[in-house]
N, C-alpha and C positions, 0 to 999 in steps of 0.2 A: 596395468591391464589392457589388452587391445580389444575393443568392442567395435562389431560393424553393426549399424542400424540400418536394415534392409527395405526396401521398396515403400518408404515413406514419402509423404507430400511434403517436402522440406520447404518450409516459409520463413524467411529472415527478413522482418521489416525494415531493417537497416539498409539493405542492399536491393529490397524490392526482388529477391529472388523467390520463385514460387514454381517448384516443379517436383516431379518424382524423381528421387535420386538415394544413393546410399551413401551413408557418413561413416568416416571411419575414424575412430578415436585410439590414440595411444598416450600413455605417460600424462594424461589428464588434459590432453589438448586434441584438438580437431587437426588430423594430418593429410585428410583428404575428402572432397566431396565428389560424388561420380564414380570416378575409377579408383581403385584400390592402390595404394603404393606397392611397389616392386616387391615382390616375396613376401606379399602380406598373408599373415595366418592369424585368425581370429580366435582369442580365448572364449569369446562369446558372440553369438549373433543374436539381435533382436529383430524379429520380424513385425515390420510397421506396415503391413499390407492394409491399405484402407484407413491409415491413422495417419496426422498431421505429426510433423517432427518440427517443432517450434524451439526457439531458445526457451532456455528455463524462465520462468516468470520472476520479474522484478517487483516486489511488494514494497512501497515507501512508506507504509504505516501499520506497525505491529508491535502490540504492547505485550511484555512479557513481564512476568515474575520469577524470582529466583527458584520458587518450587515447582514452576511450570515449564521450565525452559525444554526438559526432555519432552513431553507432550506436545509443546508447539512447535517444536523441529520436526517432529513426526508427522503433525498436521500440515507443515509446509511441504514435506517432501511429498505427501499424499496429494495435494493440491498442486504440484508441479511448480512450486515456488523454491528457486535455487538461489535467489539473493533477498534479503529482507532487512529493511530498516528498522532498527529497534528505538523506540522512544525511551525518552530519558526516565521517565517515571515508573521505574522498575523498583524494586523494594530491596536494599535502600536505593535512593536516586543516583543516577549516575553523575554524579558532581566531584568525582575524585579518580585520579588514572587508575588506582589500584582495582577499583570496583571494574573498571572497564577491561582491564586487563584480565580479571577473572571471568568477566561474561564472555568475552571473546576466546579464551582457551576452552571453556566448557562447551562453547558452541562448536569449535574447531575440533574437538574430540569424537563428535557425532558423524562427522563427514557426508553431513545430510545438506547443509544448506550454508551459504555465505551470511553471513550476521553481521552487520555494518550498524554499529550504535551511533546514535545522537547524544551528545553530552548536554549535560542541562547549561542552559543560558546563564542561569543564577543559581547560587547556592541553595540547595533543597527545593529548588523551584519556587522559591519564596518571592522572587521578584524585587529583591532589596540589595543583595550585592553580587557581583559578578564571581561566577565561578572561574576556574584557573583555566582559561579556553586554549592555551598554548599548550600545556602538560596533558590537558584532554587530547587535544588534536594529536599529540605524538604517540599518546597511548592506543590510538586508531578511530578516534570519532570522527565522522565525515561532515558534520555540521551541528550546529546547535540548537536547542528547542526547549519550549517551556511546556511540553504537551498541550494539555487543554487548561493551564492554569493562568497564563497571561502576565503581563506585566503591568500593573495600573499605574505606577509613576513612569512617565514619559520621559522624564530627564534620564532614568536608569536605562530606559530601552534606547534612547539616543546614543547614550555612552556604550552600552553593549554594541549597538550596529557599527558605531565608529571604530572600536577596537576590533571587531570582526573583519570590517573592511580593510582595516590595517594589514591584516594578515591571509586576506582573501579567503576567510571562511563564510559559509552560507550559515544564515539564519533562516529557522522553521518556525513559522508561528501559525496558531489557529486564531483567526480573527473574531474575537468575542469580547465584547466590553463586559467587564464582571458586574459592573452597576445597572447597566441597563438589562443583563441578563436577570439579575436579581433572582438567583436561585430558580429560574424557571426550569419546567420540566417538558414543555411541547412547545410548537410554534404558536405564537401568539395569533389568534384568529378564531374563526366560528367554532371549529372543531374543538380547541382547548375551552372555550367559554361554554360550549354546550358540555362537555363532560366535567366541569369545574376544575380544570387543571390550571396551574399557574404558566403564564406564557412568556417566552422569549421572542421578543420581537426582532423583525429583519433588522431594525435599525442597530442592535446589539453587534451584529456582523457590521454593517456598513460603516458605522463609525471608528470601529477598532480597525477595520481595513483601509480606511481614509489615512489613519494615523500611521499604521505600518508602511504604506507605498509613499506618504511623504518622507517619512524619515529615509526609507531607504533611497528615495531621490536626492535626500540632502547626502546621505553618507556614502552612497555609489555601493552598498552592499548588495550581496545576491542575497535576496528575500525570497524564501519558498513559502507560498501560502498553502497551509495545510486545511482540507475539506471545506472549500467554499461551498456555501449553500442556497444563495440568494441570486435572484436575477440581478439586482444591482450590484452585487460582488463580482460577477462575471463581467459586466460590463466595464467595472472599474480597472480589473485587470486587463480587459482588452484596451482600454484606453492607455494602461500604463506600458504596456508593451510597445505601443504606437509612440509614444514618448520617451522610448529608450530605456525605460527604467528597468534595471536587472531582475526580473521576476518570472518566477515560474510557478505552476500552481496545480492541485491534485484536488480530486474528488472522489468521496467515497461511493463504490459501486450501489451500495444501499439507496442514495439519494438519486441514482439514474432511474431506479426501478420504483420506488416508494414514495407516498406523499402522507399528508397528516392525515387524511382520511383513514389510512389502511391501520390507524391505531385500533380501530373499531371498538371494542367494548374492552377498554383499559388494557389491552396486551403489553405486558412489560418487554417483551421481545421486540417492540417497535421503540421502546425507550432508546433513544441515541443521542450522541453528542457530536456536531450540532445536531437540533432535531428535524424531523422529516418536515418539509415545508409545504408548499402548495403546488399544485399542478404546472402553474405559470412557472416557479422556480424549477421544478424538475425539466421542463421543455428548456429552460434556457441553459441549464447545466448540460442538456444533451447538446444543444446547439454550440455552446462552448468547447465541447470535448470534440466535436465535428470539424469546426473551424480551426482548432488548435489553439484557442486562449488557454484552454485547460491541456496541461502537459501530461497527465498520467491519471491513472485510475487504480485506486487502492483499495484493500479490503478494510482498513481500519478495524482489523482484528483486535478485539477486545473480549478476550474470554472471562467470564464472571462465572464463580459457584453458583451453584443450582440454589442456595438459599438467599442470595441477594437478589434473584429475578423472580423468585415467589414471593412478591411482596406487592403490595397495592402500587400503580403506576407511578405516583408522584414518590415513593419511598424505593424503588426500586434502582439498582446501579445502571447508569447508562452504558450501552455497548453492544456489541454482537459478535460473534465468531465469525471470521471470513476467509480464512486461509484456504480452507478446503473449497469454497463455493466462488472464489473470486474468477477463475476460468470460467466456468459455468455461466455465471451472471454476465459477464462480458461477453460471451457468445451468444446469449439471450438478448442484451442490448444491441449488439451489432447486428443482429437479424430484424429487430424491432425500427431501428433506425436505417435500415438498408444500408449499413456500413459494411465494407469489403471486410472479408476475415484477416488480410492482411493488415489493415489499417487497424481494425481493432486489437490484434495481437500487439501491434507496435505501442499501445497506451500502457500495456503491462508489461512490456519487454525494454525495448529498445529507447522510447521517449522517457520511459520513468528513470531508466538507467542513465541517460543524458541530463535529465532535470536535477538527479542527485550527485553526477560527477562520477559515476560507477562505470568499471571497465566491463560491463555486462550486456545481455540482452541482444547477442549477435551470433550468427552461424557462418563463420569464415574459419578459411585455413590459418591455422596457429593461434586461432581464439581458444579462449578455455572452454573445454567440453561441458558447458551446461545446456541439458535439453529438458524439454518437456514433451513427451511423446503420448498423445490423446486421440481417443476414437472422436470426432465430432458427429457422428450419427447416433451414438450412442446415449441413453439417458440414465441419470441415477435419481431414485428417491431420497431426498434430504430427511433425514431422521436423527433423533439424538443418538441412536447406536450406531450411526456411519459416522460420526464424528471422531477422529483420532485426539482432536483436542480437548484439553481439561474443561473448556467452556462448551456447553452443550446448547447456549443460546443463539437463536437465530431467528429471524422473521420469515424465513423461508422453509422451516419446518413443514413439510408435508407436500412440498413442490416437486415436480419432477423436472430437471434442469438438464439441458444437453451438454455433451463434452465429458467423457469418462478418461480419466488420467490412467494410462496403463504402464508408464515408466518413467522416472524421473532421474536424471543423470546430473551430478553433480561433481565438477572437476573429473571427469571419467569414471566416478565411482556411482555405482548403481544404488541410489538412495532409497528407491521405492519402486516396486514390482507389483501391479495387481495381480490377484489370485487368478489361475486360468480359469 
């Protein structure tokens, strides 16, 4: 299908291109930017006057279950996300090639988003026995992870990293020492004490991250640190990069806006993993994003059934839906941090793709035609009814956020188009 996107402000963080131009798409690829190819005749024109035409968003942290794939892919398209990395904690866990094949085939049938699965690093994510990494890689896994379950046995983790490094596989780990976390539900500090909640100290992240970084140094594996949340964690990643350790990192968009004080009166929508931390931590995370220590911003999309959130804070399931608010919250962060839009968009497109080794996040001739067309001056009210995701859980319910997606194009296919 031949599509022309007309009169939009085309922003490509990869090449630093930022200008009003027409974009021409044919056979799923970008065939021209600016002037049309010879004898061009569109099957469809999209009027992007007043809108930004950006690369499709790349989200490195999406949790889906087998029964929710349809709704979450629809949510991705509505949020302008054209590439998403799926965590291995599906149901069942992605520790067998056949399960990966089924998930990818189902996702491909929607023609709405490129789904890139992470395989389980250990069987059943139990942290005991290595999964069959080579077979999982051949099935399409782009890396290997433990979701939020960790590996308590450092000998197992060392062997896993050695094996991964041998085949140039990346290992994605969320740093949280399970013993120090001790089933906590909020950041250990004044807020948790006042509310009578079991706390998770910053040291739970710091100790685990120190172990992960040292093992990455010893083995030479590419370590991707998932959802850093502490001041010390940012400093450790910064130092590791200076010491030539192969490490990349991401941060959840929620943690660039919210702190532990926002829990308020036990609002379970603010129960997240890792927990919301202090204003000092939030400011350090923002600084890490701006100076490049943190490579990508992610949604950490974790849709939860309503009944798992309508519980006391300490009993509620952690996580929030985020695919449909990632763009808006990134724009809001950019505005408050005085970060140019092109740089902010890079954190959820080009830089995110680079961290994951994905061929995405670019606007260039011959590149795959993945686009997010959005109106930066329009605002949307976040309500449960506005979510296409099966999970209506978000700490931003009731907020008016900037940036309304008008159209999402995935591999030259119109995956989403807002009602006129």
